[in-house]
N, C-alpha and C positions, 0 to 999 in steps of 0.2 A: 626493652625494646629500643632504649636510646642507643644502644650498641648496635642494633640492627639498623637503625637509621644511618649510623656513620657507615655501616658495610655496604650500602646500596648507594654510594655516591653518584653511580651511573644512573640512578633513578631519577632523570630530568626531562627536565623536559627532553547538477542529467534536465428544349421541347423543339424538338425539331422545330425548324422555322416554318411558319404557315405562309404559303404563297398565297398573296392576295388573288382574289378572283378578278379575272381580266374583264375588261369590258366586252360587251357582245360585239363582234364584228360588224362592221358596216354602220352607216349613219342612219339617220331618220329619212324615211322615204320621202321623195319629193311629191308634191301635190301637183294635179294637172291644173291648168289655168281655168278661171272662171269661165271664159269664153268657150271652152272645148267641152264643158260638162254637159254629159247627157242629161235627159229628164230624171227627175229625182226618183221617179218610180223604178227606173232601171237599177238604181243602188239599193233598193229594198231586198232583203234576203227573202227567198222563197222558202227557206228550211233546209234546203239540199245544197244550194250553191251560195255561200255566204259571199258578202261584198269583199272587195280587197281591204278596206278598213277593218272589217270583222275579223278578217284573217290576221291581220296585223295585231290587233288586240288580243287575240287568243294567243299568238306566238309571244307577245311581251309577257303575257301572264305566265305562260309555260317557263320562259327563260327566268323570270323573276322568282317563280316558286322552285326551280332547279337550283338557282343560287342560294336561295334561303335555306332549302335542305341541305345543300352541299356545306354550307357554312355552319349549320348546326352539327352536322356530323364531325366536321374538322374540329370544332370547338369541343365536343365531347371526347374525341381521340385524343387531342393534343393538350386540352386544359383540364377538363372536368375529370377524366378518367384517371391522370396521374395524381390528382389531389384526392381522389377517392381511395385508390389502391397504393400509392407511393411504393410501389415494388421497384426498387431500384436496379436489380440485377436480373429482372426477366422472370421472376418466379417467387412463390412463397417459401420460407424457410423458418423452422423452429431450432433455435438456439438452445443448447444445454449449458447452463452456468452453475460451476461448482464453486461454493463459498464454504467458509469455515465458521466464522465467529457470529454472523448476524442471521437472525430467525427471517424468514420469508417476508413477515409482515413489515420489517424495517426496509427492505429492498424493492417491495412492490411499488413504493411510490415512483423511484426513479425508473423502474422497469416499464411501468404504465406510461410514463411521459415517453419514453423511447418508442413503445409500441403504438401510441397515438401519432407520433411524428412518421413511423415507418409501419403502416397497418400490414404490410406484406410480410413482417418478421415478428414471431413470437419468442419470448425469452422464458424458458422454464428454469427457475432458480431452485438450487437444491443445497441445503446445508449439511455438510459432511462431517462425519466424526472425525477429529483429528488424529486419532490413534491409527497408525499405519496408512495415513492419508497419501503420503508420497509413493509408497509402493503400489498401493491401489489406483492412484492416478496413472502411473506409468504403465501398469499391467492393463488397464481399460484401455488407454490411448493406443497402446501397440497391438490391441485386439480389435481395434477399431469400433469400440464401443464406449470410448471416453467422451468427456465434455468438449464442447467447442471453445468454451472459456473457462479459465479455472484461477484460482488464487494460489500463489506460491511464495516461499519465504525469499528474502533478498539474498540469502547466501546459496539458493539452490541452481543457479544458472548452469554451473558445471554437470549437475545430475540431470537436468532437464534440457540441456541444449540441444538433445536429439528430437525432441518433440515440441520446441517453442518455435512459433512462427515470427519471423521479423516483422516489425511494424512498420510500413512504408512511410513516406514522407507526407503523403497526402492525408494520412490520419494524424500524425504529429511529427513535426520536423525535429531535428536535434537542437536546432537554436530555440524552437519554442520549448522544447522539454527543458533545456538548460535555464530558460527564463523562469519557467513555472514551478520548477521543482528544486529541492536541494542537491548540493553538490554530491553528497553520499550516494543518492539514487542514480545519478549520472554513472558513477564508478561501478555501481552494482548491475544496472539494468541496460546499459549501453556496452555492447561488446563487439568488437571488430566492425565499428562504425554502424552498427545498426541497433535499434531499440527492441527490447524484448518484453518490456512489462510497463504497465501504467499503474503507479502507486495510488492508492486511494487513502493511505493514512501514512503518518510517521510516528515513531515512538523512540524515545530515548531513555537511557538508564539515568535514574535521577535518585535523590537522596530524600527519604521520608524522616521526619524528626517528630518525636512525640513531644508536644508542647508543654505538658505537664512536668515532665522529667526534666526536659531543657531549662523551663523557667525556674523550677525549684533549685537547680544548680546555678542559676544565674548566668547562663550561657548566651552567647549569640552565635548567629548562623555560622558555620565552618566554611571558610572559603578554600583553605589549603589543608593538605594532608596533616601537617602539624596541628593545626586546629581541630581536625577531625580526631587525632589521637588524644588531645588533651580533653576534647569534650566526651569522648568515649570512655575515658578514664574517670572523669568526674561524675558521670552518670552510673557507673557500675558499682553495685552494692553487693557485698558478700558476707557471708556468716562468719563465726569465729574459726571455723575449719576451712576457710577459702572458697566454699561453694558459692557459685554465683547465684544471687537472688534476683537481681536486676542487671540485666546486661547492657553495657553502654553502646555496643554495635554488633551486628551480625556479620563477622568476617573472620576468616581464619582457618575453617574447617570447610568440609565439602558436602556431606550428607544432609546436614541440617541447616545450611544456608541456601535460601531460595535465591535462585540466580547466581550460584558460586561461579560458574564458568563465564557469565557476563561481567562480574566483577574482576575477575582475573584478566578478561579482555581489556577492560578498562585500563587496568595497570600495565598490560603489554604494550597498548597503544601509547600511554602517557610516557612509558620508559623506552620508546622507540624501538621495540622488537620488529625486526624484518623477517617475517615468515616466508620469504622468497629465498632467504638465506639464513635459515634457522640455525645453522652450525656457527655461523659468524656473529649470531646475535646470543650466544649461550650465556655470556655474561649479563646481558640485559634480563634474559628469561630467568637467570638464577636471582637477580636482584628482585624481580616482581614476586617470584614465588617466596623468597625469603621475607619479603615485606608483609605480603598476605597472611602467610602462617604465623608470623610473630605475634598476631592479635590474639591468637589461641595458645601459643606456646611459651610467650614471655612471661616472666614472674608477675607482671603487672597485667596478665590477661583480662580481655573484656568479653571474651566469648569461649565456649567450649564444645566438644561434641556429646555433651550429656544433656543439653538444652532442647527444648522444643524446636521445631522447625521455624525459621526466622519470621515467616510471614504470621504464624500463629503466635509467636511470642509477641511480635510487635501489635497484633490485634488485642491480645489480653491486658497490653499495658506493661509488660515486663522487659521490654526493650526499648532502648533509647533511639537507635538509629537503624534503619532499613534500606537497603537498595532495592529499588523496583521501578516497574513501568506503570503506564497508565492503567492498565487493566488492573493491577494490584489494588488500586484505590476502591474498587467495587468489592472485591474479596474482603478487605479489612472492614469497609463500612457494613457489609453483610454480617460479619461475625460481631462487629460491635460498633453500631451506628453513633454511639455517642463518644468515641474516641476522637480527642482533640489532636490533630497534627498538621504540619505543613510539608509542603513539598518544594524542595529546592534543587539547585544544580549540583552536580557531583563536585567533590573536592579535586583541586587541581595542584600541580607542581608550580612552584614560582614562575611566572612568566608564561605559563601555558593555558589553553583553553581547548580541552579535548574531552569528548565523550563518546559513548557508544551507541550506535543505532541498531534497533532490530525492528523489522517492520515487513509488511506484506504487500504484494503487487498483483495485478491481474495480468494474464497472458492468454495467447490464443494458441490452439493446437495446431500443429503442422499437419496433423491428418484430418482436420476439420473438413466436412464435405461442404461447409458454408463459410468459406474463409472470408468472402467479401462482406457478408452480412456480419459476421462477428467483428470484423475490423470497423465496420460502420458502428457498432455497439461500443467498441473501444473508443472510438472518436468521441462518441456521446459521454463516456465515463470521464473523459479527460477535460471536459468543459467545467469551467468555474461554477455555473449555476447548478450542474449536477452534483458537484461536490458540497455546496452549500446545502442543497436540498437533502443530500444523505446524511449529513452532520446534523440537520435539524430533525429529521426522522429518528436518529438514534437518540438525541438528547430529550425527546419526549418520553422515553422509557428509563433514562438513568440520568446522573447527574451532568454527563457530557458526553459527546460522541468521541468517535476515534479522532485523535489530533490531526489537523489538516496536513495533508502532503504538499499542498500548494502554498509556495512561499507568500503570494499575494492575499492569502486568507489568514496568516498567522496573527495578525494585529486584531482580528475580530475576536480572537480568544482572550484579549488581555484582562477583561473583566472578571474572569475566572482563573485565579492563580492555581487552582488545583490541576488545570489542564495546561495552562500557558507555559509552565516550565519545560513541558515536554518539546514544544515548538521552538522555544527560545533557545534551546540548546543545540537544535538541529542544524544550523549553519555551521557548526563546530564539530559535527559527529562524523564517525567512521564506522565501517562495519567490521565484523569478524565471525570466523567460523564457530568461535567458542561461545555459544549462545544456547540456552535452554529452551524449553517448551516449544520446540519445532516439531517434535514427534517424528522425525525424518527417517530414523533407523538406517542413516547413511552418514554423510560427511560429518555433520554436527555431532551426532551420537558417539561416532568412533572417535572423533577427536577429542571430545570431552572425557571420554573413558580414560585416554591416556593422562589427561590433565587431573582427572579425579586419582588415579593411581599415584601420581607425583605428590598430590596433597596429602593423601592417606599415608604415603611411605614417610613423609616428614613429621606429620602430627601423631600417627599411631604407631608406626613402626621405629621411629626415631632414626631414620635413614639420614645421611647427610643431604644437605641441599644440592651438592654437587652431583652426587650420584644420582638423586631424584631428577634432576635437570637432564642429565645425560640419557636416561632411561626415556624421559618425556620425549626429547628431542628425536631420538631413534624412531620411537612408535608414531610421532607425528609426520616425520618424513614419509613414512609408508602410506599414511593415510592421505597426505597431498598427492602422492604419486598415483595412488589407486584412482582418485578423483580428478585428475589433471589439473590440480591447481599450482 
């Protein structure tokens, strides 16, 4: 592996106005002088011919009653009715909202708050099956039976650009977006000057470390890749035949490494691979592939393709280091509640600070029949109070909620190191099409297939790094052209 490290020298371093009732025209009638008054009996009403004073009193009562009734009607129309109905766009609407990971009981709190503020709008939330989700979403939207609001992955813009509604400035401005959210979300969700999604969470690839294995070997937290290599070797235990009993790190193969494409994305990013010029970056691609596979092919290998899937191995306590996201915490704890581990930032090259982001955002359908109401709901979702309440609702059912997408809420997670690492890394995160667990059956999956072929060619078929890199680059160019990347 030391020779491999020398080989990769290039591996371096988002009411209407109420018109006041006018005074009754005319002034108070003048009274006749005392000397000209007729006998008092002449001013008494006979029941049919009321006196002038009686007529005036009746007229005044009528006018006052009219003004009072008119005022009440105006108040009901202009003040009371809008508060009761709050129908902002002239009619009632029912919005369909497709989510992926959260149950309805988690979402009902913020939805109820929105409906109370906007009684004319009802939101029906539906948790979708992630399998074939993107294809189902596009099919339903294009047949005019799709949701008004839906969740999508940060890498899906090119596949959904024909059905995503741009979010106008009165919902959230680009300046407000840049102030409230991480830079990676600006790059992913602002296209051609328009915002196309509101992120409700952020997630970054992090390093999970088995505390018992690390402490037994007397190791400190790895900050660089050299530290990572040394720690992985120190925690690896083999039998007399060289079979790995305890693996130091899950990296090097594809099929049994959870998040293999994500780890490779991290290496591509850190090594400066430019996927807009893949041919010009072939040396850097080659260096990243060589470095990755060396953990399984080197004579001092710390992983191989005979081992359990990495998340299972880590959960069982037979793996020292595992690359994962925030949701992996719950899978591991469900399998082994007593496993002691810590979550830290990913290893870096000297002088660098780069990690990978993979997250989901909410968008509005271009074919929604209730676009204005849907955008009103998006504005509600972008509020700080909404984000806080959603996280609190999630945290009632598990150790922590989805890591905050809002920059101004990151520090509220400091007390929980199990989640804070994911937002701590977010300012230095970038995105990549090489990510798993999106179930997209499109850009991500097709790109990952060529990546898998390259890794298998090196680790299983003993193909050269150069040949594997060339085949990978050719296939990737076709995928990028297909999806307009």
